[in-house]
Legacy VTK file of the C-alpha trace (Angstrom):
# vtk DataFile Version 3.0
C-alpha trace
ASCII
DATASET POLYDATA
POINTS 89 float
43.770 107.502 40.185
41.952 106.962 36.866
41.716 103.312 35.616
42.599 103.617 31.765
41.858 101.048 29.324
45.385 100.749 27.765
46.421 99.219 31.233
45.773 96.220 32.842
46.957 96.507 36.082
46.234 99.488 38.023
49.253 100.905 38.961
51.234 100.174 35.408
53.200 102.713 34.714
52.645 104.278 30.972
56.416 104.320 29.989
56.283 100.397 30.884
52.987 99.929 29.098
55.159 100.451 25.730
57.893 97.820 26.260
56.595 94.043 25.297
58.442 92.630 27.685
57.184 94.924 31.000
52.924 94.390 29.943
51.030 92.281 32.051
50.039 89.389 30.962
47.041 87.651 30.563
46.366 84.423 31.737
45.926 81.961 28.739
43.765 79.337 30.122
42.427 80.396 33.403
41.723 77.918 36.164
38.283 77.958 36.968
37.692 77.051 40.055
33.362 75.519 40.448
32.419 75.221 44.275
30.077 72.578 45.746
28.477 73.942 49.240
27.089 72.327 51.840
23.708 74.640 50.884
23.872 72.928 47.578
24.226 69.532 49.271
21.409 70.079 51.866
19.358 71.270 49.099
19.956 68.408 47.065
18.208 66.067 49.333
15.129 68.256 49.294
11.948 66.983 47.069
11.790 67.793 43.779
15.597 68.824 43.300
15.827 66.660 40.333
13.663 68.845 38.235
15.664 71.594 39.051
17.749 73.362 36.351
21.084 75.317 36.975
19.969 78.943 36.775
17.456 78.262 39.689
20.085 75.882 41.588
22.042 78.774 41.259
19.367 81.298 42.582
18.574 78.855 45.516
22.042 78.564 46.576
23.457 81.755 46.077
26.566 79.709 44.591
27.151 81.753 41.046
30.031 78.750 40.701
27.941 75.930 40.298
28.281 74.089 36.955
26.061 71.875 35.266
28.149 68.678 35.690
28.356 69.407 39.544
24.796 69.959 39.102
24.178 66.252 37.542
26.492 64.780 40.901
24.455 66.379 43.204
20.832 65.149 41.792
22.475 61.675 41.501
23.598 62.161 44.888
27.365 61.583 44.475
28.539 64.796 46.029
29.021 64.153 50.203
31.324 66.826 50.868
31.560 70.715 50.165
33.995 71.564 47.533
36.602 74.334 46.559
36.569 77.347 48.880
33.559 75.828 51.268
35.505 72.754 51.835
36.766 72.687 55.658
40.730 72.188 56.747
LINES 1 90
89 0 1 2 3 4 5 6 7 8 9 10 11 12 13 14 15 16 17 18 19 20 21 22 23 24 25 26 27 28 29 30 31 32 33 34 35 36 37 38 39 40 41 42 43 44 45 46 47 48 49 50 51 52 53 54 55 56 57 58 59 60 61 62 63 64 65 66 67 68 69 70 71 72 73 74 75 76 77 78 79 80 81 82 83 84 85 86 87 88
């Protein structure tokens, strides 16, 4: 199956792509979920973590969703448990 640039959904039929009410709707304000993993928390306890920048912190933990706000919280030791998809139920 070929992917066409005029389709937002892979299985969208060409006939319905021209009618406005059938067009796939793009999310206007997508919900961006940032997660803190246990690896991030453990790394924040290490020596010299307060001098690490965001790109380095993402690279060390393998967590691409880490944000600057969460990095600041990790440096200040405000995060005690994993959040988002890393949270254990």
